[in-house]
C-alpha positions as CSV (number, residue, x, y, z in Angstrom):
1,X,0.0,-0.1,0.0
2,X,1.1,3.3,-0.8
3,X,1.7,6.1,1.8
4,X,-1.1,8.3,0.6
5,X,-3.5,5.4,0.9
6,X,-2.5,4.7,4.4
7,X,-2.6,8.2,5.3
8,X,-6.2,8.5,3.9
9,X,-7.4,5.5,5.7
10,X,-6.0,6.8,9.0
11,X,-7.4,10.3,8.4
12,X,-10.8,8.7,7.5
13,X,-10.8,6.5,10.5
14,X,-9.8,9.5,12.6
15,X,-12.6,11.6,11.3
16,X,-15.1,8.9,11.6
17,X,-14.2,8.4,15.3
18,X,-14.5,12.0,16.0
19,X,-17.8,12.3,14.3
20,X,-19.0,9.2,16.3
21,X,-17.6,10.7,19.6
22,X,-19.5,14.1,19.0
23,X,-22.8,12.4,18.2
24,X,-22.4,10.1,21.0
25,X,-21.6,13.0,23.5
26,X,-24.7,14.8,22.1
27,X,-27.0,12.0,22.7
28,X,-25.6,11.5,26.0
29,X,-26.1,15.2,26.9
30,X,-29.6,15.2,25.4
31,X,-30.8,12.1,27.3
32,X,-29.4,13.8,30.5
33,X,-31.2,17.1,29.9
34,X,-34.7,17.5,31.5
35,X,-37.7,16.8,29.3
36,X,-40.2,18.8,31.3
37,X,-40.4,22.0,33.3
38,X,-42.0,21.9,36.8
39,X,-45.1,24.2,37.1
40,X,-44.8,26.2,40.3
41,X,-47.9,28.2,40.2
42,X,-50.8,29.1,37.9
43,X,-52.5,32.5,38.2
44,X,-55.5,33.6,36.2
45,X,-55.2,37.1,34.4
46,X,-58.6,38.9,34.5
47,X,-59.8,41.6,32.4
48,X,-62.7,44.0,33.6
49,X,-65.3,45.2,31.3
50,X,-68.8,46.7,31.3
51,X,-72.0,45.6,29.6
52,X,-74.7,48.3,29.0
53,X,-78.3,47.3,29.6
54,X,-81.4,49.2,29.6
55,X,-83.6,49.2,32.7
56,X,-87.2,50.5,32.4
57,X,-89.8,51.3,35.1
58,X,-93.3,52.4,35.2
59,X,-94.1,55.7,37.2
60,X,-97.3,57.2,38.1
61,X,-97.4,60.8,37.0
62,X,-100.0,63.4,38.1
63,X,-100.6,66.2,35.5
64,X,-102.8,69.1,35.5
65,X,-105.7,69.2,32.9
66,X,-104.9,71.8,30.1
67,X,-106.7,75.0,30.9
68,X,-109.3,76.2,28.5
69,X,-109.3,79.6,30.0
70,X,-105.8,80.5,30.9
71,X,-106.6,83.9,32.0
72,X,-109.5,83.0,34.1
73,X,-111.8,85.4,32.4
74,X,-115.0,83.5,33.3
75,X,-114.1,83.5,37.0
76,X,-113.1,87.2,37.0
77,X,-116.4,88.2,35.0
78,X,-118.7,86.1,37.5
79,X,-116.8,87.3,40.5
80,X,-117.1,91.0,39.2
81,X,-120.9,90.8,38.8
82,X,-121.4,89.2,42.1
83,X,-119.1,91.5,43.9
84,X,-120.8,94.4,42.1
85,X,-124.2,93.3,43.1
86,X,-123.2,92.8,46.8
87,X,-121.4,96.2,46.7
88,X,-124.6,97.9,45.4
89,X,-126.5,96.7,48.4
90,X,-124.2,98.5,50.8
91,X,-124.5,102.2,51.5
92,X,-126.5,104.9,49.8
93,X,-125.8,107.7,47.3
94,X,-122.2,108.2,46.1
95,X,-121.2,105.7,48.7
96,X,-123.3,103.0,46.9
97,X,-121.5,103.7,43.6
98,X,-118.0,103.3,45.4
99,X,-119.2,100.2,47.1
100,X,-120.4,98.7,43.8
101,X,-117.0,99.4,42.1
102,X,-115.0,98.2,45.0
103,X,-117.4,95.1,45.3
104,X,-116.8,94.4,41.5
105,X,-113.1,94.7,41.7
106,X,-112.8,92.6,44.8
107,X,-115.4,90.0,43.3
108,X,-113.3,90.0,40.1
109,X,-110.0,89.1,41.9
110,X,-111.8,86.6,44.1
111,X,-113.5,85.0,41.1
112,X,-110.1,84.8,39.3
113,X,-108.5,83.1,42.2
114,X,-111.4,80.6,42.7
115,X,-111.2,79.7,39.0
116,X,-107.3,79.4,39.1
117,X,-107.5,77.2,42.2
118,X,-110.1,74.9,40.6
119,X,-108.2,74.6,37.5
120,X,-104.9,73.7,39.3
121,X,-106.8,71.0,41.3
122,X,-108.2,69.5,38.0
123,X,-105.6,66.8,37.6
124,X,-105.4,63.3,36.0
125,X,-102.9,60.3,36.4
126,X,-100.9,58.6,33.8
127,X,-98.5,55.7,33.9
128,X,-95.2,56.7,32.0
129,X,-92.3,54.4,31.2
130,X,-88.8,55.9,32.2
131,X,-85.8,54.1,30.9
132,X,-82.1,54.5,31.6
133,X,-78.9,52.7,30.7
134,X,-77.0,50.8,33.5
135,X,-73.5,49.4,33.0
136,X,-72.9,46.0,34.7
137,X,-69.3,45.4,35.6
138,X,-68.1,42.0,34.7
139,X,-64.6,40.1,34.5
140,X,-63.3,37.4,32.2
141,X,-60.1,35.4,32.1
142,X,-57.9,36.4,29.2
143,X,-55.1,34.0,30.0
144,X,-52.9,32.5,32.8
145,X,-49.5,33.5,34.2
146,X,-47.7,30.1,34.7
147,X,-44.5,30.2,37.0
148,X,-42.4,27.4,35.9
149,X,-38.7,25.9,36.9
150,X,-36.3,24.4,34.7
151,X,-33.3,23.1,36.8
152,X,-32.5,26.2,39.3
153,X,-34.1,28.9,37.1
154,X,-37.7,30.1,37.6
155,X,-39.5,32.2,34.9
156,X,-43.1,32.9,33.9
157,X,-45.1,32.3,30.8
158,X,-48.5,33.6,29.8
159,X,-50.6,31.0,28.3
160,X,-54.2,31.2,26.6
161,X,-55.2,28.0,28.6
162,X,-54.6,26.6,32.0
163,X,-52.0,23.8,32.0
164,X,-53.6,20.4,32.4
165,X,-50.6,19.0,34.4
166,X,-47.8,20.0,36.6
167,X,-45.3,19.7,33.8
168,X,-44.5,21.6,30.6
169,X,-42.8,20.0,27.8
170,X,-39.2,21.0,26.9
171,X,-37.3,21.0,23.6
172,X,-33.6,21.7,23.7
173,X,-33.7,22.9,27.2
174,X,-36.5,25.5,26.3
175,X,-40.3,25.4,26.8
176,X,-42.1,23.9,23.8
177,X,-45.7,25.2,23.9
178,X,-46.3,24.4,20.3
179,X,-48.0,21.2,21.5
180,X,-50.0,23.0,24.0
181,X,-50.9,26.4,22.8
182,X,-49.5,29.8,22.2
183,X,-47.6,31.3,25.1
184,X,-45.3,34.3,25.7
185,X,-42.3,34.1,28.0
186,X,-42.0,37.1,30.3
């Protein structure tokens, strides 16, 4: 055999041994690495929100009947006539005329007030519906902060769903949440 062929065989054998050694070491280290992270605690992350809703109630409302004679002209006229007639019965001569005028004025004022009072007491009752918007406060879970431990290191990851066990899978020494769901390490 030639020198170069011997040299090639030796170098090839050395390379194959080195590659085998490295592969064996990696397999040994990989088998020795933890396969799972230990879950230390799980805390729900809540979000507050409001939900508007309409609340209606029936109320009894008292209303005044619309006035047909807003200026109380009928009461004023009737009161003035009655007051004038009564005033005319008092006194004599020019005093009688003054008493008639004073009676008419006083009667007109009294008649107006009586009619106004009667109109204000003329009421009716209706049932009205009054509505308003009320905001109910609610909470919903938007995720879970999961504290986990790999060897001596403790970290937290936010997950969409609560873990189903006390272990989280690892791949190459890091969390592998692709099997479970999405998660964001913090």
